[in-house]
C-alpha positions in Angstrom: 94.9 7.6 112.9 94.2 10.3 115.6 91.5 12.7 114.8 92.2 16.4 114.1 96.0 15.7 114.1 99.0 17.6 112.7 100.6 15.5 109.9 104.3 16.0 109.4 105.3 14.3 106.2 109.0 14.2 106.7 111.2 14.3 109.8 112.1 17.9 110.5 115.3 19.2 112.3 116.0 17.6 115.7 115.3 20.8 117.7 111.9 21.3 116.0 110.9 17.7 116.4 111.6 17.9 120.1 109.3 20.9 120.3 106.4 19.5 118.3 104.7 17.6 121.2 104.4 20.9 123.0 101.9 22.2 120.4 99.2 20.3 122.1 98.0 18.7 118.9 98.1 14.9 118.2 100.9 14.2 115.8 101.4 11.8 112.9 105.1 12.0 111.7 106.7 10.4 108.7 110.2 9.3 108.3 113.4 11.0 107.0 112.7 9.6 103.5 109.8 10.8 101.5 106.5 8.9 102.2 105.1 6.7 99.5 102.0 8.1 97.9 99.9 5.5 99.7 101.4 6.4 103.0 101.0 10.1 102.4 97.3 9.7 101.6 96.7 7.4 104.6 98.5 9.5 107.2 97.0 12.9 106.2 93.4 11.5 106.6 91.7 13.5 109.3 94.5 16.1 109.6 93.7 19.7 110.5 97.2 20.8 109.3 100.0 19.3 107.3 103.7 20.2 107.1 105.1 18.9 103.8 108.2 19.3 101.6 108.7 19.8 97.9 108.9 16.0 97.5 105.1 15.6 98.2 102.5 16.3 95.5 99.7 18.2 97.0 96.7 17.9 94.7 93.0 17.1 94.6 93.7 13.5 95.7 95.7 14.8 98.7 92.9 17.2 99.7 90.3 14.5 99.3 92.2 12.1 101.5 92.8 14.8 104.1 89.1 15.7 104.4 87.2 19.0 104.8 88.7 19.8 108.2 92.1 20.5 106.7 93.0 24.2 107.4 96.6 24.7 106.4 99.4 23.1 104.4 102.9 24.4 105.3 105.5 23.8 102.7 109.1 23.6 104.0 110.5 25.4 100.9 110.3 28.8 99.2 108.9 27.2 96.0 105.4 25.7 95.9 105.3 24.2 92.4 104.4 20.9 94.1 101.1 22.3 95.3 97.9 22.8 93.3 97.1 26.3 94.4 93.8 26.5 92.5 92.6 23.4 94.3 93.7 24.7 97.7 91.7 27.9 97.1 88.7 25.9 96.1 88.9 23.9 99.3 89.6 27.0 101.5 93.0 25.7 102.6 95.8 28.1 103.5 99.1 27.4 101.8 102.4 28.7 103.3 106.0 28.6 102.4 109.3 29.6 104.0 110.7 32.7 102.2 113.4 34.9 103.6 115.0 32.5 106.1 117.1 30.7 103.4 118.2 33.7 101.2 121.7 33.9 102.6 122.4 30.2 102.6 121.1 29.8 99.0 123.2 32.8 97.9 126.3 31.4 99.7 125.8 28.0 97.9 125.3 29.8 94.6 128.6 31.5 94.9 130.2 28.2 96.0 128.9 26.6 92.8 130.1 29.6 90.8 133.6 29.2 92.0 133.6 25.4 91.8 132.4 25.6 88.2 134.5 28.4 86.8 137.7 27.4 88.6 137.1 23.7 87.8 137.3 22.7 91.5 135.3 19.5 91.2 137.0 18.4 88.0 140.4 19.1 89.6 139.4 17.1 92.7 138.4 14.1 90.5 141.7 14.3 88.6 143.8 14.6 91.8 142.1 11.5 93.2 142.5 9.5 89.9 146.2 8.8 90.6 147.2 10.1 87.1 150.7 11.5 87.0 150.8 15.3 86.7 153.1 18.3 87.0 152.1 21.9 87.3 152.1 23.9 84.1 150.9 27.4 82.9 147.9 25.9 81.0 146.9 23.3 83.5 143.2 23.4 84.7 142.8 27.0 83.6 139.3 28.4 84.2 137.4 31.7 84.2 139.0 34.4 86.4 135.9 36.0 87.7 137.7 38.9 89.4 139.2 40.0 86.1 136.1 41.8 84.7 133.7 38.8 84.3 130.0 39.6 84.0 127.4 37.8 86.1 123.9 37.8 84.8 121.2 37.2 87.5 117.9 36.1 86.1 115.3 37.0 88.8 116.2 39.8 91.3 114.2 38.9 94.4 115.7 38.3 97.8 118.0 35.5 96.7 119.1 37.2 93.5 120.0 40.3 95.4 121.9 38.3 98.0 123.9 36.7 95.2 124.6 40.1 93.7 126.0 41.4 97.0 128.4 38.5 97.2 129.5 38.7 93.6 130.2 42.4 94.0 132.9 41.5 96.5 134.7 39.6 93.8 134.7 42.6 91.5 132.3 41.1 89.0 130.2 43.3 86.8 126.6 42.4 87.6 123.5 42.7 85.4 120.0 41.4 86.0 116.8 40.7 84.1 113.5 40.6 86.0 109.9 40.9 84.9 109.2 43.5 87.6 112.2 45.8 86.8 112.5 48.3 84.0 115.5 47.7 81.6 117.9 50.7 81.6 117.5 51.4 85.3 119.7 50.4 88.2 118.7 48.6 91.4 121.1 48.2 94.3 124.0 49.2 92.0 123.1 46.5 89.5 122.2 47.3 85.9 118.8 46.1 84.8 118.8 44.8 81.2 116.5 42.7 79.0 116.9 38.9 79.2 118.3 38.7 75.6 121.0 41.3 76.5 121.8 39.4 79.7 122.2 36.1 77.9 124.3 37.6 75.1 126.8 39.5 77.4 127.1 37.4 80.6 130.1 35.2 81.3 128.0 33.4 84.0 124.2 33.2 84.1 122.6 32.4 87.4 118.9 31.5 87.7 116.8 32.6 90.6 113.2 32.5 89.5 110.3 30.4 90.7 108.9 27.6 88.5 105.7 29.0 87.0 104.1 28.3 83.6 105.8 31.5 82.4 109.3 30.3 83.5 109.1 26.6 82.5 112.0 26.1 80.1 112.8 29.8 80.2 116.3 28.7 79.3 115.5 26.6 76.3 117.5 25.8 73.1 117.0 29.3 71.7 118.0 31.0 74.9 121.1 28.9 75.2 122.0 29.5 71.6 121.8 33.3 72.3 124.2 33.0 75.3 127.8 34.2 75.0 130.0 31.4 73.6 131.9 29.7 76.4 129.5 31.0 79.1 128.5 29.1 82.2 125.0 28.4 83.6 124.1 28.0 87.3 120.6 26.8 88.4 119.8 27.1 92.1 116.1 27.7 91.3 114.0 24.8 89.9 114.9 22.2 87.4 112.0 22.9 85.1 113.4 26.4 84.4 116.0 24.8 82.1 115.5 22.5 79.1 118.0 19.9 80.2 118.1 18.3 76.7 119.1 21.6 75.1 121.6 22.2 77.9 123.2 18.8 77.5 123.6 19.4 73.7 125.2 22.8 74.3 127.7 21.3 76.9 128.6 18.4 74.6 129.2 20.7 71.7 131.3 23.1 73.8 128.8 26.0 73.1 128.7 26.4 76.9 131.8 25.9 79.0 130.0 24.4 81.9 127.0 24.3 84.2 126.4 23.9 87.9 123.0 22.5 88.8 121.4 22.2 92.2 118.0 21.2 90.8 116.9 19.0 88.0 113.9 18.4 85.7 113.3 14.9 86.8 114.4 15.4 90.4 115.5 13.3 92.3 116.4 11.4 89.1 119.4 13.0 87.3 119.8 12.7 83.5 122.7 10.2 83.1 124.1 12.4 80.3 124.7 15.1 82.9 126.6 12.7 85.1 128.9 11.8 82.2 130.0 15.4 81.6 133.2 16.6 83.3 132.1 20.2 82.8 129.0 19.9 85.1 128.9 20.4 88.9 126.0 18.4 90.3 124.4 19.1 93.7 121.4 17.2 95.2 119.3 20.3 95.9 121.3 21.4 98.9 121.5 25.2 98.4 119.5 25.8 101.6 121.3 23.1 103.6 122.9 25.2 106.3 122.2 23.9 109.8 120.7 27.2 111.1 118.8 27.8 107.8 117.1 24.4 107.7 116.1 24.8 111.4 114.7 28.2 110.6 112.7 26.9 107.7 111.2 24.2 109.8 110.4 26.7 112.6 108.7 29.0 110.2 106.5 26.2 108.8 105.5 25.3 112.4 104.7 29.0 113.2 102.5 29.2 110.1 100.6 26.1 111.3 100.1 27.3 114.9 98.9 30.7 113.7 96.3 29.4 111.3 95.1 26.8 113.9 94.7 29.7 116.4 92.6 31.6 113.9 95.3 34.1 113.0 96.7 35.0 109.6 99.7 32.9 108.4 103.1 34.5 108.7 104.1 33.7 105.2 101.0 32.8 103.1 101.3 31.9 99.5 98.9 34.1 97.4 96.3 31.9 95.9 95.1 32.4 92.3 
């Protein structure tokens, strides 16, 4: 293992991989697939910097394996729930993420899931491919007409939540939001700010855009789902742990909720088999940011954070440490 190297846990976009040798730092690069835990700990040993993804667990064991010379860990993601921030602070390691560059792509995909879910696009595709005989009829595959006064409730009104709101407004949806940093009864960017209970009770579609923190784990639990408007839809493009999947599955099976679109899962990359059995669920393998330009920009931002820290400069997008 080269001394004082840059460890890249997963293969980045082709353009960025081509540019990495120009950094002038010895490289240790993983594969496209996530490294095993043993490989991760072996390859990070002696690194001065590491570029990782949300699939890698960055904890005390990782920092021990890396050594005291490690200066920065750049996460190619907005979320950082895979990283022990308290341990990073104790070791004096800078943690960075990639906010901002994926807002539009994530919002685009959220709207794609909204339409696929409410207009039963995936379900209809499966049916059309089944070979079952059919003929058009007035009640065939009827879904929610979002342009006919449907209400979208956005939980979390940061950059991505606001980008989703701008897109939903183009469909003529009424939009409300609940966010811990906004005062209910006010308006932000033309969107009504309400309490979370009011949002859940009145929204036809609830879309989640909050980070996974101790305060947001199972934010949408059995009680929250029970308070939702009967026949509503749930979209999660945030983190799987924000939703109690067992409670969601029960609500979908009973018909309490009309459907769900999920881009993230509690046991990711494992998906609860019960979710796969439900026709009313749209499942996505965490691809909300998977635009070609967006993924390239995420990787470039991670590299810029590393080069700045190694040059003794402040990171461009540091994660605040506790």
